[in-house]
mmCIF file of the N, C-alpha and C atoms, coordinates in Angstrom:
data_MODEL
# 
_entry.id   MODEL 
# 
loop_
_atom_site.group_PDB 
_atom_site.id 
_atom_site.type_symbol 
_atom_site.label_atom_id 
_atom_site.label_alt_id 
_atom_site.label_comp_id 
_atom_site.label_asym_id 
_atom_site.label_entity_id 
_atom_site.label_seq_id 
_atom_site.pdbx_PDB_ins_code 
_atom_site.Cartn_x 
_atom_site.Cartn_y 
_atom_site.Cartn_z 
_atom_site.occupancy 
_atom_site.B_iso_or_equiv 
_atom_site.pdbx_formal_charge 
_atom_site.auth_seq_id 
_atom_site.auth_comp_id 
_atom_site.auth_asym_id 
_atom_site.auth_atom_id 
_atom_site.pdbx_PDB_model_num 
ATOM 1   N N  . MET A 1 1  ? -12.283 -53.837 -11.489 1.00 0.00 ? 1  MET A N  1 
ATOM 2   C CA . MET A 1 1  ? -11.029 -54.268 -12.072 1.00 0.00 ? 1  MET A CA 1 
ATOM 3   C C  . MET A 1 1  ? -10.641 -53.375 -13.256 1.00 0.00 ? 1  MET A C  1 
ATOM 4   N N  . LYS A 1 2  ? -11.654 -52.964 -14.034 1.00 0.00 ? 2  LYS A N  1 
ATOM 5   C CA . LYS A 1 2  ? -11.385 -52.112 -15.189 1.00 0.00 ? 2  LYS A CA 1 
ATOM 6   C C  . LYS A 1 2  ? -10.844 -50.751 -14.740 1.00 0.00 ? 2  LYS A C  1 
ATOM 7   N N  . ASN A 1 3  ? -11.383 -50.222 -13.637 1.00 0.00 ? 3  ASN A N  1 
ATOM 8   C CA . ASN A 1 3  ? -10.918 -48.935 -13.133 1.00 0.00 ? 3  ASN A CA 1 
ATOM 9   C C  . ASN A 1 3  ? -9.476  -49.005 -12.658 1.00 0.00 ? 3  ASN A C  1 
ATOM 10  N N  . ILE A 1 4  ? -9.099  -50.116 -12.043 1.00 0.00 ? 4  ILE A N  1 
ATOM 11  C CA . ILE A 1 4  ? -7.729  -50.283 -11.552 1.00 0.00 ? 4  ILE A CA 1 
ATOM 12  C C  . ILE A 1 4  ? -6.766  -50.334 -12.737 1.00 0.00 ? 4  ILE A C  1 
ATOM 13  N N  . THR A 1 5  ? -7.132  -51.075 -13.755 1.00 0.00 ? 5  THR A N  1 
ATOM 14  C CA . THR A 1 5  ? -6.297  -51.182 -14.954 1.00 0.00 ? 5  THR A CA 1 
ATOM 15  C C  . THR A 1 5  ? -6.135  -49.825 -15.629 1.00 0.00 ? 5  THR A C  1 
ATOM 16  N N  . LEU A 1 6  ? -7.222  -49.087 -15.728 1.00 0.00 ? 6  LEU A N  1 
ATOM 17  C CA . LEU A 1 6  ? -7.173  -47.764 -16.330 1.00 0.00 ? 6  LEU A CA 1 
ATOM 18  C C  . LEU A 1 6  ? -6.306  -46.817 -15.501 1.00 0.00 ? 6  LEU A C  1 
ATOM 19  N N  . THR A 1 7  ? -6.440  -46.865 -14.201 1.00 0.00 ? 7  THR A N  1 
ATOM 20  C CA . THR A 1 7  ? -5.647  -46.021 -13.311 1.00 0.00 ? 7  THR A CA 1 
ATOM 21  C C  . THR A 1 7  ? -4.161  -46.332 -13.445 1.00 0.00 ? 7  THR A C  1 
ATOM 22  N N  . ILE A 1 8  ? -3.830  -47.606 -13.481 1.00 0.00 ? 8  ILE A N  1 
ATOM 23  C CA . ILE A 1 8  ? -2.422  -48.003 -13.628 1.00 0.00 ? 8  ILE A CA 1 
ATOM 24  C C  . ILE A 1 8  ? -1.885  -47.539 -14.981 1.00 0.00 ? 8  ILE A C  1 
ATOM 25  N N  . ALA A 1 9  ? -2.662  -47.709 -16.027 1.00 0.00 ? 9  ALA A N  1 
ATOM 26  C CA . ALA A 1 9  ? -2.225  -47.295 -17.363 1.00 0.00 ? 9  ALA A CA 1 
ATOM 27  C C  . ALA A 1 9  ? -2.006  -45.787 -17.429 1.00 0.00 ? 9  ALA A C  1 
ATOM 28  N N  . LEU A 1 10 ? -2.910  -45.018 -16.862 1.00 0.00 ? 10 LEU A N  1 
ATOM 29  C CA . LEU A 1 10 ? -2.763  -43.562 -16.871 1.00 0.00 ? 10 LEU A CA 1 
ATOM 30  C C  . LEU A 1 10 ? -1.575  -43.110 -16.020 1.00 0.00 ? 10 LEU A C  1 
ATOM 31  N N  . ALA A 1 11 ? -1.371  -43.769 -14.881 1.00 0.00 ? 11 ALA A N  1 
ATOM 32  C CA . ALA A 1 11 ? -0.225  -43.434 -14.025 1.00 0.00 ? 11 ALA A CA 1 
ATOM 33  C C  . ALA A 1 11 ? 1.080   -43.738 -14.746 1.00 0.00 ? 11 ALA A C  1 
ATOM 34  N N  . LEU A 1 12 ? 1.124   -44.860 -15.422 1.00 0.00 ? 12 LEU A N  1 
ATOM 35  C CA . LEU A 1 12 ? 2.315   -45.234 -16.173 1.00 0.00 ? 12 LEU A CA 1 
ATOM 36  C C  . LEU A 1 12 ? 2.579   -44.250 -17.310 1.00 0.00 ? 12 LEU A C  1 
ATOM 37  N N  . LEU A 1 13 ? 1.547   -43.849 -17.993 1.00 0.00 ? 13 LEU A N  1 
ATOM 38  C CA . LEU A 1 13 ? 1.674   -42.869 -19.062 1.00 0.00 ? 13 LEU A CA 1 
ATOM 39  C C  . LEU A 1 13 ? 2.170   -41.528 -18.518 1.00 0.00 ? 13 LEU A C  1 
ATOM 40  N N  . ALA A 1 14 ? 1.635   -41.106 -17.389 1.00 0.00 ? 14 ALA A N  1 
ATOM 41  C CA . ALA A 1 14 ? 2.040   -39.834 -16.796 1.00 0.00 ? 14 ALA A CA 1 
ATOM 42  C C  . ALA A 1 14 ? 3.500   -39.858 -16.371 1.00 0.00 ? 14 ALA A C  1 
ATOM 43  N N  . VAL A 1 15 ? 3.918   -40.940 -15.737 1.00 0.00 ? 15 VAL A N  1 
ATOM 44  C CA . VAL A 1 15 ? 5.309   -41.045 -15.294 1.00 0.00 ? 15 VAL A CA 1 
ATOM 45  C C  . VAL A 1 15 ? 6.242   -41.093 -16.496 1.00 0.00 ? 15 VAL A C  1 
ATOM 46  N N  . THR A 1 16 ? 5.874   -41.848 -17.508 1.00 0.00 ? 16 THR A N  1 
ATOM 47  C CA . THR A 1 16 ? 6.714   -41.954 -18.701 1.00 0.00 ? 16 THR A CA 1 
ATOM 48  C C  . THR A 1 16 ? 6.860   -40.613 -19.399 1.00 0.00 ? 16 THR A C  1 
ATOM 49  N N  . SER A 1 17 ? 5.771   -39.905 -19.567 1.00 0.00 ? 17 SER A N  1 
ATOM 50  C CA . SER A 1 17 ? 5.852   -38.618 -20.257 1.00 0.00 ? 17 SER A CA 1 
ATOM 51  C C  . SER A 1 17 ? 6.552   -37.562 -19.411 1.00 0.00 ? 17 SER A C  1 
ATOM 52  N N  . THR A 1 18 ? 6.489   -37.690 -18.108 1.00 0.00 ? 18 THR A N  1 
ATOM 53  C CA . THR A 1 18 ? 7.169   -36.743 -17.233 1.00 0.00 ? 18 THR A CA 1 
ATOM 54  C C  . THR A 1 18 ? 8.676   -36.906 -17.306 1.00 0.00 ? 18 THR A C  1 
ATOM 55  N N  . TYR A 1 19 ? 9.140   -38.134 -17.320 1.00 0.00 ? 19 TYR A N  1 
ATOM 56  C CA . TYR A 1 19 ? 10.572  -38.395 -17.289 1.00 0.00 ? 19 TYR A CA 1 
ATOM 57  C C  . TYR A 1 19 ? 11.190  -38.627 -18.662 1.00 0.00 ? 19 TYR A C  1 
ATOM 58  N N  . ALA A 1 20 ? 10.405  -38.629 -19.702 1.00 0.00 ? 20 ALA A N  1 
ATOM 59  C CA . ALA A 1 20 ? 10.953  -38.798 -21.041 1.00 0.00 ? 20 ALA A CA 1 
ATOM 60  C C  . ALA A 1 20 ? 11.679  -37.523 -21.443 1.00 0.00 ? 20 ALA A C  1 
ATOM 61  N N  . SER A 1 21 ? 12.842  -37.692 -22.006 1.00 0.00 ? 21 SER A N  1 
ATOM 62  C CA . SER A 1 21 ? 13.592  -36.523 -22.447 1.00 0.00 ? 21 SER A CA 1 
ATOM 63  C C  . SER A 1 21 ? 14.426  -36.889 -23.658 1.00 0.00 ? 21 SER A C  1 
ATOM 64  N N  . VAL A 1 22 ? 14.738  -35.891 -24.420 1.00 0.00 ? 22 VAL A N  1 
ATOM 65  C CA . VAL A 1 22 ? 15.599  -36.072 -25.570 1.00 0.00 ? 22 VAL A CA 1 
ATOM 66  C C  . VAL A 1 22 ? 16.989  -35.638 -25.149 1.00 0.00 ? 22 VAL A C  1 
ATOM 67  N N  . PRO A 1 23 ? 17.957  -36.535 -25.215 1.00 0.00 ? 23 PRO A N  1 
ATOM 68  C CA . PRO A 1 23 ? 19.297  -36.154 -24.784 1.00 0.00 ? 23 PRO A CA 1 
ATOM 69  C C  . PRO A 1 23 ? 19.900  -35.082 -25.677 1.00 0.00 ? 23 PRO A C  1 
ATOM 70  N N  . GLU A 1 24 ? 20.356  -34.023 -25.065 1.00 0.00 ? 24 GLU A N  1 
ATOM 71  C CA . GLU A 1 24 ? 21.014  -32.931 -25.761 1.00 0.00 ? 24 GLU A CA 1 
ATOM 72  C C  . GLU A 1 24 ? 20.185  -32.428 -26.936 1.00 0.00 ? 24 GLU A C  1 
ATOM 73  N N  . SER A 1 25 ? 18.936  -32.112 -26.673 1.00 0.00 ? 25 SER A N  1 
ATOM 74  C CA . SER A 1 25 ? 17.998  -31.777 -27.747 1.00 0.00 ? 25 SER A CA 1 
ATOM 75  C C  . SER A 1 25 ? 18.340  -30.471 -28.461 1.00 0.00 ? 25 SER A C  1 
ATOM 76  N N  . THR A 1 26 ? 18.970  -29.522 -27.792 1.00 0.00 ? 26 THR A N  1 
ATOM 77  C CA . THR A 1 26 ? 19.250  -28.260 -28.459 1.00 0.00 ? 26 THR A CA 1 
ATOM 78  C C  . THR A 1 26 ? 20.733  -28.015 -28.667 1.00 0.00 ? 26 THR A C  1 
ATOM 79  N N  . SER A 1 27 ? 21.604  -28.707 -27.957 1.00 0.00 ? 27 SER A N  1 
ATOM 80  C CA . SER A 1 27 ? 23.029  -28.427 -28.067 1.00 0.00 ? 27 SER A CA 1 
ATOM 81  C C  . SER A 1 27 ? 23.609  -28.885 -29.392 1.00 0.00 ? 27 SER A C  1 
ATOM 82  N N  . TYR A 1 28 ? 22.938  -29.783 -30.103 1.00 0.00 ? 28 TYR A N  1 
ATOM 83  C CA . TYR A 1 28 ? 23.475  -30.270 -31.369 1.00 0.00 ? 28 TYR A CA 1 
ATOM 84  C C  . TYR A 1 28 ? 23.458  -29.217 -32.460 1.00 0.00 ? 28 TYR A C  1 
ATOM 85  N N  . SER A 1 29 ? 22.646  -28.186 -32.321 1.00 0.00 ? 29 SER A N  1 
ATOM 86  C CA . SER A 1 29 ? 22.578  -27.165 -33.353 1.00 0.00 ? 29 SER A CA 1 
ATOM 87  C C  . SER A 1 29 ? 23.845  -26.314 -33.395 1.00 0.00 ? 29 SER A C  1 
ATOM 88  N N  . THR A 1 30 ? 24.651  -26.354 -32.343 1.00 0.00 ? 30 THR A N  1 
ATOM 89  C CA . THR A 1 30 ? 25.894  -25.590 -32.309 1.00 0.00 ? 30 THR A CA 1 
ATOM 90  C C  . THR A 1 30 ? 27.103  -26.433 -32.696 1.00 0.00 ? 30 THR A C  1 
ATOM 91  N N  . LEU A 1 31 ? 26.899  -27.726 -32.938 1.00 0.00 ? 31 LEU A N  1 
ATOM 92  C CA . LEU A 1 31 ? 27.999  -28.605 -33.315 1.00 0.00 ? 31 LEU A CA 1 
ATOM 93  C C  . LEU A 1 31 ? 28.357  -28.410 -34.785 1.00 0.00 ? 31 LEU A C  1 
ATOM 94  N N  . THR A 1 32 ? 29.616  -28.678 -35.114 1.00 0.00 ? 32 THR A N  1 
ATOM 95  C CA . THR A 1 32 ? 29.990  -28.703 -36.522 1.00 0.00 ? 32 THR A CA 1 
ATOM 96  C C  . THR A 1 32 ? 29.383  -29.960 -37.138 1.00 0.00 ? 32 THR A C  1 
ATOM 97  N N  . THR A 1 33 ? 29.387  -30.023 -38.453 1.00 0.00 ? 33 THR A N  1 
ATOM 98  C CA . THR A 1 33 ? 28.807  -31.188 -39.133 1.00 0.00 ? 33 THR A CA 1 
ATOM 99  C C  . THR A 1 33 ? 29.569  -32.455 -38.779 1.00 0.00 ? 33 THR A C  1 
ATOM 100 N N  . ASN A 1 34 ? 30.892  -32.385 -38.712 1.00 0.00 ? 34 ASN A N  1 
ATOM 101 C CA . ASN A 1 34 ? 31.682  -33.561 -38.353 1.00 0.00 ? 34 ASN A CA 1 
ATOM 102 C C  . ASN A 1 34 ? 31.392  -34.015 -36.927 1.00 0.00 ? 34 ASN A C  1 
ATOM 103 N N  . GLU A 1 35 ? 31.275  -33.064 -36.005 1.00 0.00 ? 35 GLU A N  1 
ATOM 104 C CA . GLU A 1 35 ? 30.942  -33.414 -34.615 1.00 0.00 ? 35 GLU A CA 1 
ATOM 105 C C  . GLU A 1 35 ? 29.547  -34.015 -34.536 1.00 0.00 ? 35 GLU A C  1 
ATOM 106 N N  . LEU A 1 36 ? 28.621  -33.450 -35.314 1.00 0.00 ? 36 LEU A N  1 
ATOM 107 C CA . LEU A 1 36 ? 27.249  -33.963 -35.330 1.00 0.00 ? 36 LEU A CA 1 
ATOM 108 C C  . LEU A 1 36 ? 27.204  -35.380 -35.894 1.00 0.00 ? 36 LEU A C  1 
ATOM 109 N N  . GLU A 1 37 ? 27.967  -35.638 -36.940 1.00 0.00 ? 37 GLU A N  1 
ATOM 110 C CA . GLU A 1 37 ? 28.029  -36.991 -37.502 1.00 0.00 ? 37 GLU A CA 1 
ATOM 111 C C  . GLU A 1 37 ? 28.517  -38.003 -36.464 1.00 0.00 ? 37 GLU A C  1 
ATOM 112 N N  . ASP A 1 38 ? 29.558  -37.623 -35.719 1.00 0.00 ? 38 ASP A N  1 
ATOM 113 C CA . ASP A 1 38 ? 30.094  -38.518 -34.686 1.00 0.00 ? 38 ASP A CA 1 
ATOM 114 C C  . ASP A 1 38 ? 29.070  -38.761 -33.584 1.00 0.00 ? 38 ASP A C  1 
ATOM 115 N N  . LYS A 1 39 ? 28.383  -37.693 -33.172 1.00 0.00 ? 39 LYS A N  1 
ATOM 116 C CA . LYS A 1 39 ? 27.389  -37.812 -32.106 1.00 0.00 ? 39 LYS A CA 1 
ATOM 117 C C  . LYS A 1 39 ? 26.196  -38.658 -32.566 1.00 0.00 ? 39 LYS A C  1 
ATOM 118 N N  . VAL A 1 40 ? 25.752  -38.463 -33.809 1.00 0.00 ? 40 VAL A N  1 
ATOM 119 C CA . VAL A 1 40 ? 24.640  -39.242 -34.347 1.00 0.00 ? 40 VAL A CA 1 
ATOM 120 C C  . VAL A 1 40 ? 25.018  -40.716 -34.396 1.00 0.00 ? 40 VAL A C  1 
ATOM 121 N N  . GLU A 1 41 ? 26.228  -41.003 -34.851 1.00 0.00 ? 41 GLU A N  1 
ATOM 122 C CA . GLU A 1 41 ? 26.669  -42.396 -34.908 1.00 0.00 ? 41 GLU A CA 1 
ATOM 123 C C  . GLU A 1 41 ? 26.695  -43.014 -33.513 1.00 0.00 ? 41 GLU A C  1 
ATOM 124 N N  . GLN A 1 42 ? 27.235  -42.274 -32.548 1.00 0.00 ? 42 GLN A N  1 
ATOM 125 C CA . GLN A 1 42 ? 27.324  -42.774 -31.174 1.00 0.00 ? 42 GLN A CA 1 
ATOM 126 C C  . GLN A 1 42 ? 25.933  -43.037 -30.588 1.00 0.00 ? 42 GLN A C  1 
ATOM 127 N N  . LEU A 1 43 ? 25.022  -42.093 -30.745 1.00 0.00 ? 43 LEU A N  1 
ATOM 128 C CA . LEU A 1 43 ? 23.679  -42.258 -30.198 1.00 0.00 ? 43 LEU A CA 1 
ATOM 129 C C  . LEU A 1 43 ? 22.885  -43.319 -30.955 1.00 0.00 ? 43 LEU A C  1 
ATOM 130 N N  . SER A 1 44 ? 23.141  -43.436 -32.241 1.00 0.00 ? 44 SER A N  1 
ATOM 131 C CA . SER A 1 44 ? 22.452  -44.444 -33.039 1.00 0.00 ? 44 SER A CA 1 
ATOM 132 C C  . SER A 1 44 ? 22.849  -45.851 -32.601 1.00 0.00 ? 44 SER A C  1 
ATOM 133 N N  . LEU A 1 45 ? 24.133  -46.040 -32.352 1.00 0.00 ? 45 LEU A N  1 
ATOM 134 C CA . LEU A 1 45 ? 24.605  -47.356 -31.908 1.00 0.00 ? 45 LEU A CA 1 
ATOM 135 C C  . LEU A 1 45 ? 24.037  -47.745 -30.555 1.00 0.00 ? 45 LEU A C  1 
ATOM 136 N N  . SER A 1 46 ? 23.799  -46.741 -29.689 1.00 0.00 ? 46 SER A N  1 
ATOM 137 C CA . SER A 1 46 ? 23.239  -47.032 -28.369 1.00 0.00 ? 46 SER A CA 1 
ATOM 138 C C  . SER A 1 46 ? 21.710  -47.050 -28.382 1.00 0.00 ? 46 SER A C  1 
ATOM 139 N N  . GLY A 1 47 ? 21.100  -46.728 -29.532 1.00 0.00 ? 47 GLY A N  1 
ATOM 140 C CA . GLY A 1 47 ? 19.639  -46.753 -29.645 1.00 0.00 ? 47 GLY A CA 1 
ATOM 141 C C  . GLY A 1 47 ? 18.945  -45.558 -29.034 1.00 0.00 ? 47 GLY A C  1 
ATOM 142 N N  . GLU A 1 48 ? 19.660  -44.442 -28.889 1.00 0.00 ? 48 GLU A N  1 
ATOM 143 C CA . GLU A 1 48 ? 19.099  -43.256 -28.235 1.00 0.00 ? 48 GLU A CA 1 
ATOM 144 C C  . GLU A 1 48 ? 19.093  -42.031 -29.140 1.00 0.00 ? 48 GLU A C  1 
ATOM 145 N N  . LEU A 1 49 ? 19.098  -42.234 -30.446 1.00 0.00 ? 49 LEU A N  1 
ATOM 146 C CA . LEU A 1 49 ? 19.178  -41.120 -31.386 1.00 0.00 ? 49 LEU A CA 1 
ATOM 147 C C  . LEU A 1 49 ? 17.840  -40.384 -31.481 1.00 0.00 ? 49 LEU A C  1 
ATOM 148 N N  . PRO A 1 50 ? 17.827  -39.091 -31.131 1.00 0.00 ? 50 PRO A N  1 
ATOM 149 C CA . PRO A 1 50 ? 16.595  -38.306 -31.282 1.00 0.00 ? 50 PRO A CA 1 
ATOM 150 C C  . PRO A 1 50 ? 16.294  -38.058 -32.760 1.00 0.00 ? 50 PRO A C  1 
ATOM 151 N N  . PHE A 1 51 ? 15.040  -38.110 -33.103 1.00 0.00 ? 51 PHE A N  1 
ATOM 152 C CA . PHE A 1 51 ? 14.601  -37.909 -34.481 1.00 0.00 ? 51 PHE A CA 1 
ATOM 153 C C  . PHE A 1 51 ? 15.059  -36.555 -35.020 1.00 0.00 ? 51 PHE A C  1 
ATOM 154 N N  . GLU A 1 52 ? 14.959  -35.514 -34.200 1.00 0.00 ? 52 GLU A N  1 
ATOM 155 C CA . GLU A 1 52 ? 15.313  -34.167 -34.631 1.00 0.00 ? 52 GLU A CA 1 
ATOM 156 C C  . GLU A 1 52 ? 16.797  -34.057 -34.958 1.00 0.00 ? 52 GLU A C  1 
ATOM 157 N N  . MET A 1 53 ? 17.636  -34.790 -34.215 1.00 0.00 ? 53 MET A N  1 
ATOM 158 C CA . MET A 1 53 ? 19.063  -34.750 -34.469 1.00 0.00 ? 53 MET A CA 1 
ATOM 159 C C  . MET A 1 53 ? 19.376  -35.390 -35.819 1.00 0.00 ? 53 MET A C  1 
ATOM 160 N N  . GLY A 1 54 ? 18.720  -36.485 -36.130 1.00 0.00 ? 54 GLY A N  1 
ATOM 161 C CA . GLY A 1 54 ? 18.891  -37.112 -37.428 1.00 0.00 ? 54 GLY A CA 1 
ATOM 162 C C  . GLY A 1 54 ? 18.428  -36.202 -38.560 1.00 0.00 ? 54 GLY A C  1 
ATOM 163 N N  . LEU A 1 55 ? 17.320  -35.517 -38.349 1.00 0.00 ? 55 LEU A N  1 
ATOM 164 C CA . LEU A 1 55 ? 16.830  -34.570 -39.355 1.00 0.00 ? 55 LEU A CA 1 
ATOM 165 C C  . LEU A 1 55 ? 17.819  -33.433 -39.574 1.00 0.00 ? 55 LEU A C  1 
ATOM 166 N N  . GLU A 1 56 ? 18.401  -32.936 -38.497 1.00 0.00 ? 56 GLU A N  1 
ATOM 167 C CA . GLU A 1 56 ? 19.387  -31.862 -38.609 1.00 0.00 ? 56 GLU A CA 1 
ATOM 168 C C  . GLU A 1 56 ? 20.582  -32.313 -39.437 1.00 0.00 ? 56 GLU A C  1 
ATOM 169 N N  . LEU A 1 57 ? 21.044  -33.541 -39.212 1.00 0.00 ? 57 LEU A N  1 
ATOM 170 C CA . LEU A 1 57 ? 22.180  -34.049 -39.979 1.00 0.00 ? 57 LEU A CA 1 
ATOM 171 C C  . LEU A 1 57 ? 21.811  -34.214 -41.451 1.00 0.00 ? 57 LEU A C  1 
ATOM 172 N N  . MET A 1 58 ? 20.628  -34.747 -41.727 1.00 0.00 ? 58 MET A N  1 
ATOM 173 C CA . MET A 1 58 ? 20.205  -34.898 -43.125 1.00 0.00 ? 58 MET A CA 1 
ATOM 174 C C  . MET A 1 58 ? 20.063  -33.537 -43.801 1.00 0.00 ? 58 MET A C  1 
ATOM 175 N N  . LYS A 1 59 ? 19.576  -32.546 -43.072 1.00 0.00 ? 59 LYS A N  1 
ATOM 176 C CA . LYS A 1 59 ? 19.440  -31.195 -43.617 1.00 0.00 ? 59 LYS A CA 1 
ATOM 177 C C  . LYS A 1 59 ? 20.812  -30.627 -43.990 1.00 0.00 ? 59 LYS A C  1 
ATOM 178 N N  . ARG A 1 60 ? 21.786  -30.860 -43.106 1.00 0.00 ? 60 ARG A N  1 
ATOM 179 C CA . ARG A 1 60 ? 23.139  -30.358 -43.392 1.00 0.00 ? 60 ARG A CA 1 
ATOM 180 C C  . ARG A 1 60 ? 23.754  -31.091 -44.579 1.00 0.00 ? 60 ARG A C  1 
ATOM 181 N N  . TRP A 1 61 ? 23.516  -32.386 -44.709 1.00 0.00 ? 61 TRP A N  1 
ATOM 182 C CA . TRP A 1 61 ? 24.061  -33.136 -45.834 1.00 0.00 ? 61 TRP A CA 1 
ATOM 183 C C  . TRP A 1 61 ? 23.465  -32.673 -47.150 1.00 0.00 ? 61 TRP A C  1 
ATOM 184 N N  . SER A 1 62 ? 22.204  -32.254 -47.135 1.00 0.00 ? 62 SER A N  1 
ATOM 185 C CA . SER A 1 62 ? 21.548  -31.862 -48.376 1.00 0.00 ? 62 SER A CA 1 
ATOM 186 C C  . SER A 1 62 ? 21.941  -30.457 -48.832 1.00 0.00 ? 62 SER A C  1 
ATOM 187 N N  . GLU A 1 63 ? 22.557  -29.701 -47.967 1.00 0.00 ? 63 GLU A N  1 
ATOM 188 C CA . GLU A 1 63 ? 22.965  -28.319 -48.321 1.00 0.00 ? 63 GLU A CA 1 
ATOM 189 C C  . GLU A 1 63 ? 24.329  -28.286 -48.953 1.00 0.00 ? 63 GLU A C  1 
# 
């Protein structure tokens, strides 16, 4: 029973990591600050905001 549980857990982990993706992970670096603010707000409201995108916006605000 322990082997079955371990196998299922590893399979689930593999599938999750295979299909996990960050939406538009690199295209945000070409956006203007205003466009980035709008995109961050939109993704934040839907619960899909990538950490790196938020960091990019904070970096731009601090400059």
